[in-house]
C-alpha positions as CSV (number, residue, x, y, z in Angstrom):
1,M,-6.2,-37.1,-17.7
2,S,-4.1,-37.1,-14.5
3,I,-5.6,-37.5,-11.1
4,F,-3.8,-34.3,-10.1
5,N,-5.4,-32.1,-12.8
6,A,-7.9,-30.6,-10.4
7,I,-5.2,-30.0,-7.8
8,N,-3.0,-28.3,-10.3
9,T,-5.8,-26.1,-11.6
10,N,-6.7,-25.1,-8.0
11,A,-3.0,-24.4,-7.3
12,S,-2.8,-22.0,-10.2
13,A,-6.0,-20.2,-9.2
14,L,-4.8,-19.9,-5.6
15,T,-1.5,-18.3,-6.8
16,A,-3.3,-15.9,-9.0
17,Q,-5.8,-14.8,-6.4
18,R,-3.1,-14.4,-3.8
19,L,-1.3,-12.0,-6.2
20,R,-4.6,-10.2,-6.8
21,M,-5.0,-9.7,-3.0
22,D,-1.4,-8.4,-2.8
23,V,-2.0,-5.9,-5.6
24,V,-5.2,-4.7,-3.9
25,S,-3.4,-4.3,-0.6
26,S,-0.7,-2.3,-2.3
27,N,-3.4,0.0,-3.9
28,I,-5.0,0.5,-0.5
29,A,-1.7,1.2,1.2
30,N,-0.8,3.9,-1.4
31,A,-4.2,5.6,-1.6
32,Q,-2.7,8.8,-0.3
33,T,0.7,8.6,-2.0
34,T,1.3,11.8,-4.0
35,R,4.9,11.1,-5.0
36,A,5.1,7.6,-6.4
37,T,6.8,7.9,-9.8
38,V,8.7,10.4,-11.8
39,N,7.3,11.0,-15.3
40,G,9.2,11.9,-18.5
41,D,9.4,15.6,-17.6
42,G,11.1,14.9,-14.3
43,E,8.0,15.7,-12.3
44,T,6.5,13.4,-9.6
45,E,3.2,11.8,-10.1
46,P,0.8,10.2,-7.6
47,Y,0.4,6.5,-7.3
48,R,-1.6,4.8,-10.1
49,R,-4.0,2.1,-9.3
50,K,-2.8,-1.3,-10.4
51,M,-5.0,-4.2,-11.7
52,V,-4.3,-7.9,-12.3
53,V,-5.2,-9.3,-15.6
54,M,-5.7,-13.1,-15.6
55,E,-6.0,-15.5,-18.5
56,P,-6.2,-19.3,-19.1
57,Q,-2.9,-21.2,-19.0
58,E,-1.3,-21.5,-22.4
59,R,-2.6,-24.3,-24.4
60,S,-1.5,-25.1,-27.9
61,F,-3.9,-25.6,-30.8
62,K,-2.8,-29.2,-30.9
63,S,-3.8,-29.8,-27.3
64,I,-7.2,-28.1,-27.8
65,L,-7.9,-30.1,-30.9
66,G,-6.8,-33.3,-29.1
67,A,-9.1,-32.5,-26.1
68,A,-12.0,-31.8,-28.5
69,T,-11.6,-35.0,-30.5
70,T,-11.3,-37.3,-27.4
71,N,-14.0,-35.5,-25.5
72,N,-11.6,-34.7,-22.7
73,Q,-12.6,-31.2,-21.7
74,T,-10.4,-30.6,-18.7
75,G,-9.3,-27.1,-17.6
76,S,-5.7,-26.2,-17.5
77,G,-5.8,-23.5,-14.8
78,V,-5.3,-19.8,-14.8
79,K,-2.3,-17.5,-14.9
80,V,-1.6,-13.8,-14.4
81,A,-1.0,-12.3,-17.8
82,K,0.1,-8.9,-16.5
83,I,-0.4,-6.2,-14.0
84,T,-1.7,-3.0,-15.6
85,E,-2.0,0.5,-14.4
86,D,-5.4,2.2,-14.3
87,S,-5.5,5.1,-16.8
88,T,-8.3,7.0,-15.1
89,P,-7.3,10.6,-14.2
90,F,-6.0,11.5,-10.8
91,K,-8.3,13.1,-8.3
92,L,-7.9,16.8,-7.6
93,E,-8.3,18.1,-4.1
94,Y,-8.1,21.7,-3.0
95,N,-5.4,22.0,-0.3
96,P,-3.1,25.0,-0.8
97,D,-1.0,24.0,2.3
98,H,0.0,20.7,0.9
99,P,3.7,20.5,-0.3
100,D,2.6,19.0,-3.6
101,A,-0.1,21.6,-4.4
102,N,0.1,23.4,-7.8
103,E,-0.1,27.1,-8.3
104,A,-4.0,27.0,-8.0
105,G,-3.8,25.1,-4.7
106,Y,-4.9,21.7,-6.0
107,V,-3.2,18.5,-5.2
108,Q,-3.2,15.5,-7.5
109,L,-4.2,12.4,-5.5
110,P,-4.0,8.7,-6.6
111,N,-6.9,7.3,-8.7
112,V,-7.5,4.7,-6.0
113,D,-11.1,4.3,-4.8
114,P,-11.1,2.6,-1.4
115,L,-14.6,1.2,-1.9
116,K,-13.7,-0.3,-5.2
117,E,-10.5,-1.8,-3.7
118,M,-12.4,-3.3,-0.8
119,T,-14.9,-4.9,-3.2
120,D,-12.1,-6.3,-5.3
121,M,-10.4,-7.6,-2.1
122,M,-13.7,-9.3,-1.0
123,S,-14.0,-10.9,-4.5
124,A,-10.5,-12.2,-4.4
125,T,-10.9,-13.5,-0.9
126,R,-14.1,-15.4,-1.9
127,S,-12.5,-16.8,-5.0
128,Y,-9.5,-18.0,-2.8
129,E,-11.9,-19.6,-0.3
130,A,-13.8,-21.4,-3.1
131,N,-10.6,-22.8,-4.5
132,I,-9.5,-24.0,-1.1
133,T,-12.9,-25.8,-0.7
134,T,-12.5,-27.4,-4.2
135,L,-8.9,-28.4,-3.3
136,N,-10.0,-30.0,-0.1
137,A,-12.8,-31.9,-2.0
138,S,-10.2,-33.2,-4.5
139,K,-7.9,-34.2,-1.7
140,N,-10.6,-36.1,0.1
141,M,-11.6,-37.9,-3.1
142,L,-8.0,-39.0,-3.6
143,L,-7.8,-40.2,0.0
144,K,-11.1,-42.2,-0.4
145,A,-9.7,-43.7,-3.6
146,L,-6.7,-44.9,-1.6
147,E,-8.9,-46.5,1.0
148,I,-10.6,-48.7,-1.7
149,G,-7.7,-51.1,-1.6
150,K,-7.9,-51.8,2.1
């Protein structure tokens, strides 16, 4: 076990949470975007909410077995597996004056819920802050260990 395992684990979590905050910011910024992509029929579609999927860092079976046999259960961090699009249907709003309104006068709006996005942003921010606190604790322990030799 390296003395930098905790720092490396925190660094991977900080990177993943920062990306999560960026994706949430993008969702909030595009909450009213009605022409984000062009579908297969050549028609424009509203912005689709994006979500970050995280998973543990890749570990081989050999390393998991070795950790289990030596009782060395250290974490290996987290990584962003992918960014997926939310498949919930778009919101329909009656606004016949809107340039993107259909024949019935309804406009398709993005499937972004600002309340859900703000909750996700607060969660990512709290996770980021917790990882900073853990990183600072690890750094302070390493500094104290260096002072032992004085």
